[in-house]
C-alpha positions as CSV (number, residue, x, y, z in Angstrom):
1,M,-28.1,14.7,-5.7
2,A,-26.1,12.9,-8.0
3,T,-25.6,14.0,-11.5
4,I,-24.0,13.0,-14.9
5,K,-23.1,14.8,-18.3
6,L,-20.7,14.3,-20.9
7,T,-17.7,16.6,-21.1
8,I,-14.0,16.8,-22.1
9,I,-11.2,18.2,-19.8
10,P,-9.2,20.5,-21.9
11,A,-6.1,20.2,-19.5
12,K,-5.8,16.7,-20.4
13,K,-5.5,16.9,-24.2
14,L,-3.8,14.1,-25.8
15,K,-0.3,14.7,-27.4
16,N,-1.6,14.9,-31.1
17,G,-4.4,17.6,-30.0
18,S,-7.5,15.4,-29.4
19,H,-9.7,14.9,-26.5
20,K,-11.3,12.0,-25.2
21,I,-15.0,12.6,-24.1
22,R,-15.8,11.8,-20.5
23,I,-18.5,11.2,-18.6
24,A,-18.8,13.2,-15.5
25,I,-20.1,12.1,-12.4
26,C,-21.0,15.2,-9.8
27,H,-21.8,14.1,-6.4
28,K,-21.1,16.3,-3.2
29,Q,-19.4,18.8,-5.0
30,V,-16.9,16.3,-6.2
31,T,-16.4,15.2,-9.7
32,S,-15.4,11.9,-11.2
33,Y,-15.1,11.2,-14.4
34,I,-15.5,7.8,-16.7
35,V,-13.3,8.0,-20.2
36,T,-15.6,6.7,-23.1
37,R,-13.9,5.0,-26.2
38,F,-14.9,8.4,-28.3
39,V,-12.6,11.0,-29.3
40,I,-12.7,14.3,-31.1
41,D,-9.8,16.1,-32.9
42,S,-10.1,19.4,-31.2
43,E,-12.1,21.4,-28.5
44,S,-14.1,23.3,-30.8
45,Q,-16.0,19.7,-32.2
46,F,-17.6,19.6,-28.8
47,K,-20.0,22.3,-27.7
48,N,-23.0,22.0,-24.8
49,G,-22.6,18.4,-24.3
50,Q,-22.9,17.4,-28.3
51,V,-20.1,16.3,-30.8
52,V,-20.2,19.2,-33.6
53,K,-18.4,19.8,-36.8
54,R,-17.6,16.5,-37.9
55,N,-19.3,14.2,-40.5
56,D,-20.3,11.3,-38.0
57,A,-21.3,13.8,-35.4
58,A,-25.1,12.5,-35.6
59,I,-23.7,8.9,-35.2
60,I,-21.5,9.6,-32.1
61,N,-23.9,11.6,-30.5
62,T,-26.5,9.0,-30.7
63,K,-24.2,6.1,-29.2
64,L,-23.3,8.5,-26.5
65,R,-26.7,9.7,-25.5
66,N,-27.5,5.7,-25.1
67,L,-24.4,5.1,-23.3
68,L,-25.1,8.3,-20.9
69,N,-29.0,6.7,-20.8
70,L,-27.4,3.2,-19.6
71,Y,-25.3,5.2,-16.9
72,Q,-27.9,7.4,-15.8
73,E,-30.2,4.2,-15.4
74,K,-27.3,2.4,-13.1
75,L,-27.5,5.5,-11.2
76,D,-31.3,5.4,-10.5
77,N,-30.8,1.6,-9.4
78,I,-28.4,2.5,-6.8
79,R,-30.1,2.4,-3.1
80,N,-28.9,5.0,-0.6
81,I,-27.0,7.2,-2.8
82,G,-25.9,9.5,-0.3
83,L,-23.8,6.8,1.5
84,Y,-21.0,6.9,-1.4
85,T,-18.6,9.3,-2.5
86,S,-18.4,10.1,-6.3
87,A,-14.9,8.1,-6.7
88,Q,-17.3,5.4,-5.6
89,L,-20.5,6.3,-7.7
90,K,-18.0,6.1,-10.8
91,N,-16.7,2.6,-9.9
92,M,-20.1,1.4,-9.2
93,L,-21.4,2.8,-12.7
94,E,-18.4,1.7,-14.3
95,N,-18.1,-1.5,-13.1
96,S,-21.3,-3.2,-12.8
97,S,-24.8,-2.6,-14.3
98,S,-28.4,-3.8,-13.5
99,D,-28.5,-6.8,-15.8
100,E,-24.7,-7.6,-16.2
101,I,-22.6,-9.2,-12.9
102,P,-18.7,-8.9,-13.3
103,T,-16.3,-11.7,-13.7
104,F,-13.6,-12.4,-11.0
105,A,-11.0,-11.2,-13.6
106,E,-12.4,-8.0,-14.5
107,I,-12.7,-6.9,-10.7
108,C,-9.3,-8.0,-10.4
109,K,-7.8,-5.8,-13.3
110,L,-9.7,-3.0,-12.0
111,Y,-8.2,-3.6,-8.3
112,I,-4.5,-4.0,-9.9
113,K,-5.4,-0.6,-12.1
114,T,-6.2,0.9,-8.8
115,L,-2.8,-0.3,-7.0
116,L,-0.7,0.8,-10.0
117,E,-2.6,4.2,-9.9
118,N,-1.2,4.3,-6.2
119,N,2.3,3.2,-7.0
120,Q,2.0,-0.1,-5.5
121,K,3.7,-1.6,-8.0
122,G,4.8,-4.7,-5.7
123,Y,1.3,-5.4,-4.5
124,A,-0.2,-5.3,-8.1
125,G,2.3,-7.8,-9.1
126,I,1.4,-10.3,-6.6
127,M,-2.2,-10.1,-7.3
128,D,-1.5,-10.5,-11.0
129,R,0.4,-13.9,-10.3
130,S,-2.8,-14.6,-8.4
131,L,-5.4,-13.8,-11.3
132,R,-3.1,-15.9,-13.6
133,K,-3.1,-18.9,-10.9
134,F,-6.8,-18.8,-10.2
135,T,-7.9,-19.0,-14.0
136,E,-5.4,-21.6,-14.9
137,F,-7.1,-23.6,-12.1
138,T,-11.0,-22.7,-13.3
139,N,-9.7,-22.6,-17.0
140,G,-11.2,-19.3,-17.8
141,D,-13.1,-16.6,-16.1
142,L,-16.0,-17.0,-13.9
143,L,-18.7,-14.7,-12.8
144,I,-18.0,-13.3,-9.6
145,T,-21.3,-14.6,-8.2
146,D,-20.4,-18.3,-9.5
147,I,-17.4,-18.8,-7.3
148,N,-18.8,-20.9,-4.6
149,K,-17.3,-22.8,-1.7
150,D,-16.5,-26.1,-3.4
151,I,-14.7,-24.0,-5.8
152,I,-12.6,-22.4,-3.2
153,S,-12.0,-26.0,-1.7
154,N,-10.9,-27.7,-4.7
155,Y,-8.6,-24.6,-5.3
156,D,-7.3,-25.2,-2.4
157,K,-6.3,-28.8,-3.3
158,F,-4.9,-27.6,-6.8
159,L,-2.8,-25.3,-4.8
160,R,-1.1,-28.1,-2.8
161,K,-0.5,-30.2,-5.6
162,K,1.8,-27.6,-7.1
163,S,3.8,-28.4,-3.8
164,L,3.5,-24.5,-2.9
165,S,4.4,-24.0,0.9
166,K,1.6,-23.6,3.5
167,A,2.3,-19.7,3.6
168,S,2.1,-19.5,0.0
169,I,-1.6,-21.1,-0.2
170,S,-2.7,-18.8,2.5
171,I,-1.6,-15.7,0.7
172,E,-3.0,-16.9,-2.8
173,L,-6.4,-17.9,-0.7
174,R,-6.3,-14.5,0.9
175,N,-5.9,-12.6,-2.4
176,I,-9.2,-14.4,-3.8
177,K,-10.8,-13.6,-0.9
178,T,-9.9,-9.9,-1.3
179,I,-11.3,-9.6,-4.5
180,I,-14.3,-11.3,-3.9
181,N,-14.8,-8.6,-1.1
182,R,-14.1,-5.9,-3.1
183,A,-16.8,-6.9,-5.5
184,I,-19.2,-7.1,-2.5
185,K,-17.9,-3.8,-0.9
186,E,-16.7,-1.5,-4.2
187,H,-19.2,-3.2,-6.8
188,N,-22.3,-3.6,-5.5
189,V,-22.1,-7.2,-5.8
190,I,-25.0,-9.3,-3.9
191,I,-23.6,-12.7,-3.1
192,Q,-26.0,-14.9,-1.2
193,E,-23.5,-17.4,0.6
194,H,-19.7,-16.0,1.0
195,P,-17.5,-18.7,-0.4
196,F,-15.0,-18.3,2.5
197,N,-17.5,-18.8,5.1
198,S,-16.4,-22.5,6.0
199,I,-12.9,-22.1,4.5
200,K,-10.2,-21.6,7.1
201,I,-7.1,-19.7,5.8
202,S,-3.9,-20.5,7.8
203,A,-2.3,-17.4,9.5
204,S,0.7,-16.3,7.9
205,R,4.1,-17.4,9.9
206,V,6.0,-14.5,11.2
207,R,9.5,-14.3,9.8
208,D,11.6,-14.7,12.9
209,I,14.4,-12.2,11.6
210,C,15.2,-10.1,14.6
211,V,18.4,-9.6,15.7
212,S,20.4,-9.3,19.1
213,V,21.5,-5.9,20.5
214,E,25.2,-7.4,19.9
215,T,24.4,-7.5,16.0
216,I,22.7,-4.4,15.8
217,N,26.1,-2.7,17.5
218,M,28.3,-4.7,15.3
219,I,26.6,-3.3,12.4
220,R,26.0,0.5,13.3
221,L,29.5,0.7,14.8
222,S,31.4,-1.2,11.8
223,N,33.6,0.8,9.9
224,P,33.3,-0.4,6.3
225,T,35.8,1.2,3.4
226,S,33.7,0.0,0.3
227,K,31.0,2.5,-1.0
228,K,28.3,-0.5,-1.1
229,L,29.1,-1.8,2.3
230,V,28.8,1.9,3.8
231,M,25.3,2.3,1.9
232,A,24.3,-1.2,3.5
233,R,25.4,-0.2,6.9
234,D,23.7,3.4,6.7
235,L,20.5,2.0,5.2
236,F,20.1,-0.5,7.8
237,C,20.9,1.9,10.3
238,L,18.2,4.3,9.3
239,S,15.6,2.2,9.2
240,F,16.4,1.3,12.8
241,Y,17.0,4.9,14.0
242,L,13.7,5.7,11.9
243,G,11.3,3.6,13.7
244,G,11.7,1.0,11.3
245,I,11.0,2.8,8.3
246,N,10.4,0.4,5.1
247,L,12.9,1.1,2.3
248,I,10.3,2.5,-0.3
249,D,9.3,5.0,2.4
250,L,12.7,5.6,3.5
251,L,13.8,6.6,-0.4
252,D,10.8,8.8,-0.8
253,I,11.3,11.2,1.8
254,D,12.4,14.8,1.5
255,F,15.0,15.2,4.0
256,R,15.6,19.1,3.3
257,N,13.8,19.2,6.9
258,M,16.8,17.9,9.2
259,N,14.5,18.1,12.3
260,I,11.1,16.1,11.7
261,I,10.2,13.3,9.2
262,S,6.5,12.7,8.4
263,Y,5.2,10.5,5.9
264,I,2.3,8.1,5.1
265,R,3.4,4.4,4.6
266,Q,3.3,3.6,1.0
267,K,1.9,0.1,1.5
268,A,-1.2,1.5,3.7
269,K,-2.0,4.5,1.3
270,N,-5.7,4.5,-0.1
271,M,-6.3,1.6,1.8
272,T,-8.3,3.2,4.5
273,D,-10.8,6.6,4.3
274,E,-8.3,8.3,7.2
275,Q,-4.7,8.1,6.0
276,V,-2.2,7.4,8.8
277,V,0.5,9.9,9.1
278,T,3.6,8.9,10.8
279,S,5.8,11.8,12.4
280,F,8.6,12.1,14.7
281,D,11.9,14.1,15.5
282,I,14.5,12.9,13.3
283,P,17.2,11.3,16.1
284,E,20.8,12.8,16.2
285,C,22.2,9.7,15.4
286,A,20.3,9.7,11.9
287,K,21.4,12.8,11.1
288,P,25.1,12.6,9.7
289,I,23.9,9.1,7.7
290,I,21.2,11.6,5.9
291,K,23.8,14.5,5.4
292,R,26.1,11.8,3.9
293,W,23.8,10.5,1.1
294,I,21.0,13.5,0.5
295,N,20.7,14.9,-2.8
296,N,20.6,19.1,-2.0
297,K,18.4,19.2,-4.9
298,T,15.6,16.8,-4.4
299,G,16.1,16.0,-0.4
300,K,15.7,12.6,-1.1
301,L,18.6,9.9,-0.4
302,D,20.9,9.4,-3.5
303,F,23.1,6.8,-3.9
304,G,24.3,7.2,-7.2
305,Y,22.7,4.2,-8.9
306,K,20.5,4.4,-11.9
307,L,18.6,1.1,-11.0
308,S,14.8,0.6,-10.8
309,Y,13.6,0.3,-6.9
310,N,12.9,-3.2,-7.3
311,N,16.7,-3.8,-8.9
312,F,18.3,-1.4,-5.9
313,R,16.3,-3.9,-3.1
314,S,17.8,-6.4,-4.6
315,Y,21.5,-5.0,-4.9
316,L,21.2,-3.9,-1.1
317,S,19.7,-7.1,0.1
318,K,23.3,-8.7,-1.7
319,C,25.3,-5.8,0.2
320,I,23.6,-6.6,3.5
321,Q,24.5,-10.3,3.4
322,K,28.0,-9.5,2.4
323,M,28.4,-6.8,5.0
324,C,27.4,-9.5,7.6
325,E,29.6,-12.0,6.1
326,E,32.7,-9.6,6.6
327,L,31.5,-8.9,10.1
328,G,31.3,-12.4,11.1
329,I,27.4,-12.1,12.2
330,K,25.8,-15.7,12.4
331,E,22.4,-14.3,12.9
332,K,20.2,-13.9,9.6
333,V,19.9,-10.4,8.9
334,V,17.9,-8.7,6.2
335,Y,16.9,-4.9,5.6
336,Y,13.5,-5.7,7.3
337,S,15.4,-7.2,10.4
338,A,15.9,-3.4,11.4
339,R,12.0,-2.9,11.2
340,K,11.4,-6.2,13.0
341,T,14.0,-5.7,15.8
342,F,13.0,-1.9,16.4
343,A,9.4,-3.2,17.2
344,Q,10.4,-6.0,19.1
345,M,13.0,-3.9,21.4
346,A,10.1,-1.6,21.9
347,S,7.7,-4.2,23.1
348,E,10.2,-5.6,25.4
349,L,10.7,-2.3,26.9
350,G,7.5,-2.1,27.8
351,V,6.1,0.5,25.0
352,P,2.5,0.3,24.3
353,D,1.4,-1.4,21.1
354,S,-0.5,1.6,19.9
355,I,2.8,3.5,20.0
356,I,4.9,1.0,18.2
357,D,2.1,0.8,15.5
358,Y,2.3,4.4,15.2
359,C,6.1,4.5,14.4
360,L,5.7,1.3,11.8
361,G,2.9,3.3,9.9
362,H,0.6,0.6,11.0
363,S,-3.5,1.8,11.3
364,D,-4.9,2.0,14.5
365,T,-8.5,0.6,13.4
366,S,-7.9,-2.4,15.2
367,R,-7.5,-0.8,18.6
368,G,-11.2,-1.0,19.4
369,V,-13.3,1.9,21.2
370,I,-9.9,3.3,23.0
371,R,-8.7,4.8,19.7
372,Y,-11.7,7.0,19.7
373,Y,-10.8,8.4,23.1
374,T,-7.1,8.4,22.9
375,K,-4.5,9.7,19.8
376,V,-1.0,8.7,19.4
377,R,1.2,11.9,19.1
378,K,4.5,12.8,17.5
379,Q,6.1,13.6,20.9
380,Q,5.4,9.8,22.0
381,A,6.8,8.4,18.6
382,S,10.0,10.2,19.0
383,C,10.2,9.3,22.7
384,V,10.1,5.7,21.8
385,I,12.5,6.1,19.1
386,N,15.1,7.8,21.5
387,L,14.3,4.9,24.2
388,V,15.4,2.2,21.6
389,I,18.6,3.9,20.5
390,D,19.3,4.5,24.0
391,Y,18.7,0.9,24.9
392,V,21.3,-0.4,22.3
393,N,23.6,2.3,23.5
394,N,23.4,1.1,26.9
395,P,21.7,-2.1,27.2
396,D,23.0,-2.9,31.3
397,K,20.7,0.1,32.2
398,Y,17.7,-1.6,30.8
399,D,18.3,-5.3,32.5
400,I,15.1,-6.2,34.0
401,S,16.9,-6.8,37.6
402,N,18.2,-3.4,37.5
403,L,16.7,-0.9,39.8
404,Q,17.2,2.1,37.4
405,Y,15.2,0.2,34.7
406,I,12.3,-0.3,37.1
407,K,11.9,3.3,37.9
408,L,12.3,4.3,34.5
409,I,9.3,1.8,33.4
410,K,7.3,2.9,36.4
411,G,7.9,6.7,35.1
412,E,9.6,7.6,38.6
């Protein structure tokens, strides 16, 4: 049974010593909080759920009681309350009501806030731009239930007139669909007919940025003299050696344990109830690179630059481009090429998709019934990573016409 009450959190005192009054939602032995606009000067002004020792205490208490009654009414109107967590109830109470329907912008801004809290700044920026584009088209905000298939169809035409690529249009439509789906799932909004039921969103074109074995070897066996090119080579190689790890995840790992890494992909954090943890043994060829750049105090890679993540990522891209120019590489190479190439090579070597997904930090929710019976383990990921590294070291050994390779695939 869920309960709500007024409270303050002493540990979350503001800088001036004051406290925000909150509504605590207690459910399944977990408590979530809704912050109200009411503030008291000190803990002594709040006792037994009431504001005391203030000239305006009676007025504030009346307003708080009305607010609490409103949330209690919302709580009473939620069906099958046992299906939800405390956090989900908080979202439902905070963002919808029995007589008010949220707008598209309200749902989108709340989602952006959640993304920022989860350190998903890049995706939050994308959603913010999508919000601005959509409200530009609608000339303001709309109730989420007022968005229909005609509006989405006309928005599609509006985007085409802006001469956007098919991929960009697909991304914008997909982001609008995400907000509508969140309104239905997270905010208990009832939509009679989903506006995307008859709208087909084109699949995003897969970027062809895989590179050949020859290019991988040219990069990893190169011997640049400038710091920026050594950094470019090392970060590209680390991504490839560590199962195609993304840059944001690589820079966040504590490498003081030089034998194993274990992480949750930033992009996938909080996207599902069960977090996907990727874990494997660090291959020997990666250890000298880590040792060269590790900050022994934090355990993280440190290149001596005082740049934001986005600025550092841009700088790295330029360094990789410069490195390839000096090496005479003709193929298109970006940092993400290491991830794509690792996955492609693993697939060509006959590695099951489920293990490749594990190495890349992908969810296994699309694997069907089999995922309930089998689980990819750290040892499997470690073996695959070493297999791909061995492939670039000894490509002739894995020639499809090579009898030794055929035996390897068959496990003989």
